[in-house]
C-alpha positions in Angstrom: 231.0 62.5 119.8 233.0 65.2 121.5 232.0 67.3 124.5 234.1 70.5 124.5 235.9 71.5 127.8 234.6 74.2 130.0 236.3 76.7 132.3 235.0 76.3 135.9 237.0 78.9 137.9 240.5 80.3 138.4 242.1 78.4 135.4 240.4 75.1 136.3 239.0 73.3 133.3 236.6 70.4 133.1 237.5 68.2 130.2 237.2 64.7 129.0 239.8 62.3 130.5 242.5 61.0 128.2 244.8 58.0 128.7 247.7 60.3 129.3 246.0 61.5 132.5 246.9 58.2 134.3 250.0 59.6 136.1 248.1 62.9 137.2 245.1 60.8 138.4 247.5 58.7 140.4 248.9 61.8 142.0 245.4 63.2 142.7 244.2 60.0 144.3 247.3 59.6 146.4 247.2 63.2 147.5 243.5 62.9 148.4 243.5 59.4 149.8 242.5 60.4 153.4 240.1 63.0 152.1 238.2 60.5 150.0 238.4 57.5 152.3 235.1 58.3 154.3 233.0 58.5 151.1 234.7 55.9 148.8 234.5 52.1 148.4 237.4 50.1 149.6 240.3 50.5 147.1 242.9 47.8 146.7 246.5 49.0 146.8 246.8 48.4 143.1 244.3 51.4 142.6 247.1 53.6 144.0 249.6 52.6 141.3 250.3 54.0 137.8 249.3 50.7 136.3 246.1 50.6 138.3 245.1 54.1 137.2 246.1 53.4 133.5 243.9 50.2 133.5 241.0 52.0 135.2 241.3 54.9 132.7 241.5 52.4 129.7 238.2 50.8 131.0 236.5 54.2 131.4 237.6 55.3 127.9 236.3 52.0 126.4 233.0 52.7 128.2 233.0 56.2 126.8 233.5 54.8 123.3 230.6 52.4 123.9 228.4 55.3 125.0 228.0 54.0 128.6 230.2 56.5 130.5 231.5 60.0 130.3 234.7 60.5 132.3 235.8 64.0 133.0 238.7 65.4 135.0 239.0 68.8 136.6 242.4 70.1 135.6 244.3 73.1 136.8 247.7 74.2 138.0 249.2 71.2 136.0 247.3 68.7 138.2 244.1 66.8 138.3 241.9 68.4 141.0 238.9 66.0 140.8 236.8 63.9 138.6 233.2 63.9 137.3 231.6 60.8 135.8 228.3 60.1 134.1 228.0 56.3 134.3 225.4 53.6 133.7 224.1 55.6 130.7 220.9 54.0 129.4 219.1 55.2 126.3 215.7 54.1 125.0 212.7 55.1 127.0 214.7 55.7 130.2 217.5 58.0 128.9 219.2 58.2 132.3 222.7 58.3 133.8 224.3 58.3 137.3 226.4 61.2 138.3 229.5 60.9 140.6 232.1 63.5 141.4 234.9 64.5 143.9 237.0 67.6 144.3 240.5 67.9 145.7 240.6 68.6 149.4 242.6 71.8 148.8 240.0 73.2 146.4 236.8 72.7 148.4 234.4 75.6 148.8 235.3 77.3 145.5 232.1 76.2 143.6 233.9 73.5 141.6 231.5 70.7 142.4 228.6 73.0 141.6 230.0 74.2 138.3 231.0 70.7 137.3 227.6 69.2 138.2 225.8 71.9 136.2 228.1 71.3 133.2 227.6 67.5 133.4 223.8 68.0 133.4 224.0 70.4 130.4 226.2 67.9 128.5 223.8 65.0 129.5 220.9 67.0 128.0 222.6 68.7 125.0 225.2 66.1 123.9 223.8 62.8 125.1 220.1 63.5 124.7 219.3 62.2 128.2 216.1 62.9 130.1 217.3 62.4 133.7 220.4 62.3 135.9 220.5 60.5 139.2 222.9 60.9 142.1 223.3 59.5 145.5 225.0 60.7 148.7 225.8 59.2 152.0 223.1 60.4 154.5 225.6 62.4 156.4 227.2 64.0 153.3 225.4 67.3 153.6 227.9 69.4 151.5 227.3 67.1 148.5 223.5 67.2 149.1 223.7 71.0 149.0 225.6 70.9 145.6 222.9 68.6 144.2 220.0 70.7 145.5 221.7 73.9 144.3 222.0 72.4 140.8 218.3 71.6 140.5 218.2 68.0 141.8 215.4 66.9 144.0 215.5 64.2 146.7 213.4 61.3 145.6 214.1 58.8 148.3 216.5 56.8 150.5 218.3 53.5 150.0 219.2 51.6 153.1 222.6 49.7 152.9 222.9 51.0 149.3 226.7 50.9 148.7 229.7 49.4 150.5 231.6 52.5 151.5 234.4 52.9 154.0 234.1 49.2 155.1 230.3 49.0 155.6 227.0 48.9 153.8 225.9 52.5 154.1 222.6 54.2 153.7 222.2 56.8 151.0 219.9 59.5 149.9 218.8 59.4 146.2 218.4 62.6 144.1 217.4 63.2 140.5 217.3 66.0 138.0 214.9 65.9 135.1 216.6 67.7 132.3 213.8 68.1 129.7 210.5 66.7 128.7 211.4 65.7 125.1 210.1 62.4 124.0 212.5 59.5 124.0 214.3 59.3 120.7 
């Protein structure tokens, strides 16, 4: 299956990741290390190497081939400016995936996260045949909550000590977007 790329804004495209993105992903993560630190799990130093990114990308692309993950990059100006991932894809009667995303610190406030989230939901519905997409945010991550609510997600609950982020088990808010009411295939 292929999911065609989409233009988000100002020459920035959301497209499926490819193995050749490893070097550009490394640059993006190194460039945004401090920006992402408060909302990310602990990352071993190997994450910030070309080999680390190449291995991570290989794993994501294997998960893509198996139908369990969709890894996208936001690409523009010859660089990676963020990522979007639908992960933990489950078919059958649940037809669900988890959404995660981040945007380069220098490109915040331009609607990229909103455009990318809308496209990911459309792809989840039209290309993957999913019924629902779930996302979580740290309780204090109000900008991300605004993105989700603006893209049709509703808050469905909270999860105390949900993920180990920035060195501690952190509380999260849980959101969902129901994409359609088709019967499970």
